C-alpha positions in Angstrom: 32.4 -75.7 -25.2 30.0 -72.7 -25.1 28.8 -73.5 -28.6 28.1 -77.2 -27.7 26.2 -76.1 -24.6 24.1 -73.7 -26.8 23.2 -76.7 -29.1 22.2 -78.8 -26.0 20.1 -75.9 -24.7 18.3 -75.6 -28.0 17.7 -79.3 -28.0 16.1 -79.1 -24.6 13.8 -76.3 -25.7 12.9 -78.3 -28.8 11.8 -81.3 -26.7 10.0 -79.1 -24.3 8.1 -77.3 -27.1 7.3 -80.7 -28.7 6.0 -82.2 -25.5 3.7 -79.2 -24.9 2.5 -79.2 -28.5 1.8 -83.0 -28.6 0.4 -83.7 -25.2 -1.1 -80.3 -24.4 -0.7 -80.5 -20.6 -2.4 -77.9 -18.4 -0.4 -74.8 -18.2 -0.3 -74.9 -14.4 1.5 -78.2 -14.7 3.8 -77.5 -17.7 3.6 -74.1 -19.4 5.2 -73.8 -22.8 8.5 -72.0 -23.5 6.6 -69.0 -24.8 4.6 -68.6 -21.6 7.8 -68.9 -19.5 9.6 -66.3 -21.6 6.6 -64.0 -21.3 6.7 -64.4 -17.5 10.4 -63.5 -17.5 9.6 -60.4 -19.5 6.9 -59.5 -17.0 9.2 -60.0 -14.1 11.9 -57.9 -15.8 9.4 -55.1 -16.5 7.3 -55.1 -13.3 8.9 -57.6 -10.8 12.3 -56.1 -10.3 14.1 -59.0 -11.9 17.4 -57.1 -12.6 17.6 -56.2 -8.9 17.0 -59.8 -7.8 19.6 -61.1 -10.2 22.1 -58.5 -9.1 21.6 -59.4 -5.4 22.1 -63.2 -6.1 25.2 -62.6 -8.2 26.8 -60.3 -5.6 26.2 -62.9 -2.9 27.7 -65.7 -5.1 30.7 -63.5 -6.0 31.6 -62.4 -2.5 31.1 -65.9 -1.1 33.2 -67.5 -3.9 36.0 -65.0 -3.4 36.1 -65.6 0.3 35.9 -69.4 -0.1 38.5 -69.4 -2.8 41.0 -67.2 -1.0 40.7 -69.1 2.3 40.9 -72.4 0.5 44.2 -71.5 -1.2 45.6 -70.0 2.1 44.7 -73.0 4.2 46.2 -75.4 1.6 49.5 -73.5 1.7 49.4 -73.5 5.5 48.8 -77.2 5.7 51.8 -78.0 3.4 54.0 -75.8 5.7 52.6 -77.1 9.0 51.6 -80.8 8.6 50.6 -81.0 12.3 48.0 -78.3 11.7 46.5 -80.3 8.9 46.1 -83.4 11.1 44.4 -81.4 13.8 42.1 -79.3 11.5 41.1 -81.9 8.9 38.5 -83.7 11.1 36.8 -80.4 11.8 36.8 -79.4 8.1 35.3 -82.7 7.1 32.6 -82.4 9.7 31.7 -79.0 8.4 31.6 -80.2 4.8 29.6 -83.4 5.4 27.0 -81.6 7.4 23.9 -81.0 5.2 24.0 -77.4 4.0 20.2 -77.2 4.3 20.7 -77.8 8.1 23.5 -75.2 8.4 21.5 -72.5 6.7 18.9 -72.0 9.5 21.8 -71.6 12.0 23.5 -69.0 9.9 20.1 -67.1 9.7 19.8 -67.2 13.5 23.4 -65.9 13.9 23.7 -63.4 11.1 20.1 -62.4 10.3 18.1 -62.4 7.1 20.5 -60.2 5.1 23.2 -61.1 2.7 25.6 -62.5 5.4 24.2 -66.0 5.7 24.2 -66.6 1.9 27.7 -65.3 1.5 29.0 -67.5 4.4 27.1 -70.5 3.0 28.6 -70.0 -0.5 32.1 -69.6 1.1 31.7 -72.9 3.0 30.8 -74.9 -0.1 33.5 -73.2 -2.1 36.3 -73.6 0.4 36.6 -77.4 0.4 37.0 -78.2 -3.3 39.4 -75.3 -3.7 41.4 -76.3 -0.7 41.6 -80.0 -1.8 42.5 -79.0 -5.4 45.3 -76.7 -4.2 46.5 -79.2 -1.7 46.7 -81.9 -4.3 48.7 -79.7 -6.7 51.1 -78.6 -4.0 51.8 -82.2 -2.9 52.6 -83.4 -6.4 55.0 -80.8 -7.5 57.7 -82.6 -9.5 60.8 -83.2 -7.4 63.1 -82.0 -10.0 61.5 -78.5 -9.8 62.0 -78.5 -6.1 65.6 -79.5 -6.5 66.0 -76.7 -9.0 64.5 -74.2 -6.5 67.0 -75.3 -3.9 69.9 -75.0 -6.4 68.8 -71.5 -7.4 68.2 -70.6 -3.7 64.7 -69.3 -4.4 63.0 -67.7 -1.4 59.5 -68.8 -0.3 57.7 -66.3 -2.5 59.8 -67.1 -5.6 59.3 -70.8 -5.1 55.5 -70.4 -4.7 55.1 -68.1 -7.7 57.4 -69.8 -10.1 57.0 -73.5 -9.2 54.2 -74.4 -6.8 51.5 -72.2 -8.2 51.9 -73.1 -11.9 52.1 -76.8 -11.0 49.0 -76.5 -8.9 46.8 -74.7 -11.4 45.2 -77.7 -13.1 44.0 -79.2 -9.8 43.2 -75.8 -8.3 41.0 -74.8 -11.2 39.4 -78.3 -11.3 38.3 -77.8 -7.7 37.2 -74.2 -8.3 35.1 -75.3 -11.3 33.2 -77.7 -9.1 32.9 -74.9 -6.5 31.2 -72.5 -9.1 28.3 -75.0 -9.5 28.0 -75.6 -5.7 27.9 -71.9 -5.1 24.7 -71.4 -7.0 23.1 -74.3 -5.1 24.3 -72.8 -1.8 22.9 -69.3 -2.4 19.6 -70.8 -3.5 19.3 -72.7 -0.2 20.1 -69.6 1.7 17.5 -67.5 -0.2 15.0 -70.3 0.3 15.5 -70.3 4.0 15.0 -66.5 4.5 15.3 -63.6 2.1 13.4 -60.6 0.8 15.2 -60.4 -2.5 17.2 -62.6 -4.9 16.4 -65.2 -7.6 15.8 -67.8 -4.9 13.2 -65.5 -3.3 11.4 -65.2 -6.6 11.5 -69.0 -7.0 10.1 -69.5 -3.5 7.4 -66.9 -4.1 6.4 -68.7 -7.3 6.2 -72.0 -5.5 4.0 -70.6 -2.7 1.6 -69.1 -5.3 1.6 -72.3 -7.4 3.0 -70.2 -10.3 4.6 -72.9 -12.4 5.8 -70.4 -15.1 7.7 -68.3 -12.5 9.3 -71.4 -10.9 10.4 -72.8 -14.3 11.6 -69.3 -15.3 13.7 -69.0 -12.2 15.1 -72.5 -12.5 16.2 -71.8 -16.1 17.7 -68.4 -15.1 19.6 -69.9 -12.2 20.9 -72.7 -14.4 22.0 -70.3 -17.1 23.6 -68.0 -14.5 25.6 -71.0 -13.1 26.6 -72.0 -16.6 27.7 -68.4 -17.4 29.8 -68.2 -14.3 31.4 -71.6 -15.1 32.3 -70.4 -18.6 33.9 -67.3 -17.2 36.0 -69.3 -14.8 37.0 -71.7 -17.6 38.2 -68.7 -19.7 40.1 -67.4 -16.7 41.6 -70.9 -16.2 42.9 -71.1 -19.8 44.3 -67.5 -19.6 46.1 -68.2 -16.3 47.5 -71.5 -17.6 48.8 -69.9 -20.8 50.4 -67.2 -18.7 52.2 -69.5 -16.3 53.2 -71.9 -19.0 55.3 -69.0 -20.5 57.1 -68.4 -17.3 
C-alpha cells in the first residue's frame, strides 16, 4: 500500500509540475514544486519547522491515545451495562454531530491557548469511531465462542483477552484508521483557532501573509504526516491481528 501511495504522490507532483510548466501561472497563485520545496528547506533552516512538527505530532499522539483508550473503555462498559448505553448515547451523538470548528473556540476559552484544547479536540474526534468500532466487534462475537467460554469457565478478563478482543480487532482497527485521519483535521482546526506554534500555526501565518508557497508546503506536510501515521497504524493492525490469530 505504501508503494502504491508513493506512485500516486509522484503522479500528483508530475501533474503539478506539468501545469506550472505549460500554463506558467503567477507564483503567488500556484508556485512550482521546486519553489515549495525551497520554502520547506527555508522553514527547516530558519523557521523552526522541526519544532512546529514535533508540537503538532505530540498533540495528535496524546489526543489519539486518550480518545482510543476512552473509546475502548466506554464500549466495554456499554456492553456490560446496556442501560448506561441508552442514557449516554444521545449525549455522545450530540457531541459528535456538533461542528468541531464551533467546539474549538469553547475549548480555547476553557483551557487556554496551549496544547490542552488541541489534545481534547483530537480525543473527541477519535473517541466516536473507536467506540463504535469496538462496540460493533463486541456485539458480533460468534455465539459458539461465548458458549466455549462458559464451558471453560473463563473469568471476565480471560473472556475479554482470548475471545472478545480478537473478535473485535477488525472493526476496532477500522474505526481507529478513520480516527487517524480525523485527528489531523482536528489538530489543524485547534491550531487555526489559537496557537503560537505547530504546523497549523505556520499554515495560518502563510495565509495571513498571502504566502502561497508556505500554505502549499504546510498542506503537503500535514497530508504526508497523516498518511505516515495511517501507515504506522496499519502496520500495527496487521501485527496485532497476526498475534491474536495465533492465540
